[in-house]
C-alpha positions in Angstrom: -0.2 0.2 0.2 2.9 2.3 0.3 4.5 3.2 -2.6 7.9 4.5 -0.5 9.0 0.5 0.1 10.9 -1.4 -2.3 8.6 -4.9 -3.4 11.9 -6.6 -3.4 15.1 -6.8 -1.2 17.9 -7.0 -4.1 19.1 -3.8 -2.7 20.1 -5.6 1.1 21.1 -8.9 -0.8 23.3 -7.3 -2.8 24.5 -5.4 -0.1 25.1 -8.5 2.0 26.8 -10.5 -0.1 29.8 -9.6 0.2 29.5 -10.3 4.1 28.2 -14.3 3.4 30.8 -15.1 1.0 33.7 -13.9 3.6 31.7 -15.8 6.4 31.6 -19.5 4.3 35.2 -18.8 3.3 36.6 -19.1 6.9 34.5 -22.2 7.8 38.3 -22.8 5.5 40.2 -21.3 7.9 42.2 -24.4 8.4 42.1 -24.1 12.0 40.1 -22.5 15.3 43.1 -19.5 15.3 43.2 -18.6 11.9 39.3 -17.8 11.5 39.3 -16.0 14.5 42.3 -14.1 13.5 39.9 -13.6 10.1 36.5 -12.4 11.6 38.5 -9.8 14.2 40.0 -8.3 10.2 36.7 -9.2 8.3 35.2 -6.6 11.7 38.3 -4.1 11.6 37.0 -3.9 7.3 33.3 -3.2 8.2 34.3 -0.7 11.0 36.2 1.3 7.8 33.1 0.8 5.3 31.0 2.3 8.2 33.2 5.5 9.5 33.8 5.9 5.3 37.3 5.3 5.0 38.6 3.1 2.7 40.1 0.1 4.8 43.6 -0.2 3.1 44.6 3.4 3.0 43.7 3.3 6.9 45.6 0.0 7.5 49.5 1.3 5.7 48.5 4.8 7.6 47.7 2.9 11.4 50.9 0.6 11.4 53.4 3.2 9.4 51.9 5.4 12.7 52.4 2.1 15.1 56.0 1.5 12.8 57.2 5.6 12.7 56.9 5.5 17.0 52.5 7.0 17.7 52.4 7.5 21.4 50.4 4.6 23.2 48.5 7.6 25.4 47.5 8.7 21.6 45.8 5.3 20.1 42.6 6.8 19.4 43.9 9.3 17.3 44.5 5.6 14.8 41.1 4.5 15.1 38.9 4.0 11.9 36.3 7.0 12.5 39.4 9.7 13.5 40.9 8.6 9.9 40.5 10.7 7.9 37.2 10.1 5.7 38.2 8.9 2.2 35.6 8.0 -0.6 34.8 3.8 -1.1 34.0 2.8 -4.3 30.6 0.3 -3.3 30.8 -3.2 -4.2 29.9 -4.5 -7.0 
């Protein structure tokens, strides 16, 4: 009855497909710790995307800052939501 609501869920299904494929791939991590490591990494990537940050750029900058002696007392400055926003290409 409401013309503003989509009749199908294709848009949502297309958005969650990469997560589902990643979850299936994690089943074959080879070891429980490998699966947990993959889950942590996927969580970091998801956090970057939710905050409008390109994950590779954030990870590169954060690791370079840590290697360059970034102080532990200011670790919050390296979190994705404090990183400058970079345009992210939509998943196809």
